[in-house]
One Martini backbone bead per residue (centre of mass of N, CA, C, O) as a GRO file, in nm:
protein
   91
    1MET     BB    1  -0.420   1.132   0.746
    2SER     BB    2  -0.339   0.922   0.983
    3LYS     BB    3  -0.265   0.831   1.280
    4LYS     BB    4  -0.006   0.732   1.454
    5PRO     BB    5   0.074   0.469   1.614
    6ASP     BB    6   0.162   0.317   1.875
    7ILE     BB    7   0.408   0.105   1.978
    8LYS     BB    8   0.226  -0.126   2.069
    9THR     BB    9   0.071  -0.159   1.804
   10THR     BB   10   0.309  -0.195   1.619
   11ASN     BB   11   0.432  -0.443   1.765
   12ALA     BB   12   0.187  -0.623   1.725
   13LYS     BB   13   0.200  -0.628   1.415
   14ARG     BB   14   0.474  -0.743   1.389
   15ARG     BB   15   0.423  -1.005   1.539
   16GLU     BB   16   0.205  -1.109   1.351
   17LEU     BB   17   0.374  -1.119   1.091
   18LEU     BB   18   0.599  -1.308   1.206
   19ASP     BB   19   0.419  -1.540   1.295
   20PHE     BB   20   0.310  -1.601   1.013
   21ALA     BB   21   0.574  -1.671   0.883
   22HIS     BB   22   0.645  -1.903   1.075
   23GLU     BB   23   0.393  -2.083   1.039
   24TYR     BB   24   0.446  -2.096   0.699
   25GLY     BB   25   0.758  -2.063   0.612
   26LEU     BB   26   0.831  -1.771   0.572
   27ILE     BB   27   0.951  -1.465   0.435
   28ILE     BB   28   1.068  -1.156   0.472
   29HIS     BB   29   1.153  -0.903   0.324
   30PRO     BB   30   1.497  -0.814   0.332
   31GLY     BB   31   1.436  -0.532   0.318
   32SER     BB   32   1.273  -0.213   0.388
   33GLY     BB   33   0.957  -0.310   0.366
   34PHE     BB   34   0.853  -0.351   0.652
   35ASP     BB   35   0.816  -0.066   0.763
   36TYR     BB   36   0.656   0.044   0.525
   37TYR     BB   37   0.422  -0.152   0.554
   38ILE     BB   38   0.329  -0.078   0.834
   39ASP     BB   39   0.277   0.217   0.780
   40SER     BB   40   0.068   0.160   0.549
   41PHE     BB   41  -0.137   0.001   0.708
   42PHE     BB   42  -0.212   0.236   0.907
   43LYS     BB   43  -0.288   0.446   0.691
   44PHE     BB   44  -0.525   0.252   0.553
   45GLY     BB   45  -0.643  -0.005   0.726
   46ARG     BB   46  -0.493  -0.206   0.529
   47CYS     BB   47  -0.393  -0.333   0.259
   48PRO     BB   48  -0.174  -0.145   0.060
   49CYS     BB   49  -0.222  -0.328  -0.224
   50ASP     BB   50  -0.532  -0.422  -0.136
   51ALA     BB   51  -0.854  -0.320  -0.076
   52LYS     BB   52  -0.992  -0.617  -0.054
   53ARG     BB   53  -0.781  -0.643   0.188
   54LYS     BB   54  -0.840  -0.610   0.525
   55ASN     BB   55  -0.631  -0.826   0.601
   56CYS     BB   56  -0.320  -0.855   0.786
   57PRO     BB   57  -0.273  -1.133   0.733
   58CYS     BB   58  -0.356  -1.350   0.456
   59PRO     BB   59  -0.452  -1.635   0.283
   60GLU     BB   60  -0.343  -1.547   0.005
   61ALA     BB   61  -0.044  -1.533   0.071
   62VAL     BB   62   0.013  -1.835   0.083
   63GLU     BB   63  -0.074  -1.915  -0.199
   64GLU     BB   64   0.112  -1.725  -0.353
   65CYS     BB   65   0.378  -1.839  -0.248
   66ARG     BB   66   0.333  -2.125  -0.366
   67THR     BB   67   0.286  -2.026  -0.677
   68ILE     BB   68   0.488  -1.740  -0.713
   69GLY     BB   69   0.673  -1.678  -0.424
   70HIS     BB   70   0.462  -1.435  -0.352
   71CYS     BB   71   0.301  -1.184  -0.259
   72LYS     BB   72   0.155  -0.908  -0.376
   73CYS     BB   73   0.345  -0.714  -0.179
   74HIS     BB   74   0.629  -0.857  -0.122
   75LEU     BB   75   0.656  -0.944   0.184
   76TYR     BB   76   0.613  -1.239   0.116
   77TRP     BB   77   0.815  -1.544   0.097
   78LYS     BB   78   0.890  -1.862   0.040
   79ASP     BB   79   1.204  -1.790   0.004
   80ASN     BB   80   1.529  -1.693  -0.048
   81ALA     BB   81   1.571  -1.819  -0.330
   82THR     BB   82   1.328  -1.686  -0.465
   83PHE     BB   83   1.414  -1.397  -0.420
   84LYS     BB   84   1.680  -1.411  -0.575
   85GLU     BB   85   1.579  -1.507  -0.845
   86GLN     BB   86   1.378  -1.266  -0.897
   87LYS     BB   87   1.591  -1.041  -0.869
   88ILE     BB   88   1.780  -1.136  -1.098
   89ALA     BB   89   1.561  -1.139  -1.328
   90LYS     BB   90   1.524  -0.813  -1.312
   91GLU     BB   91   1.838  -0.723  -1.391
   0.00000   0.00000   0.00000
């Protein structure tokens, strides 16, 4: 298990993820996944959901949100309505 990053590094990654969402008009998963995702990113040193994706956020996330409504990790979503629709569909 890798060493937990300092608060400055963690906050920089938070800002990067939030800026990416804002730039592309995406939303971040409204649940508790954000903190879990950031912790997992630093634990693995890459996308926690796909070892082939070394950087996060990645360009694939934008295309996945446009086509299926969310990225592979379910961190980014096309919009709140899409999140709600897919959540209801699973229940």
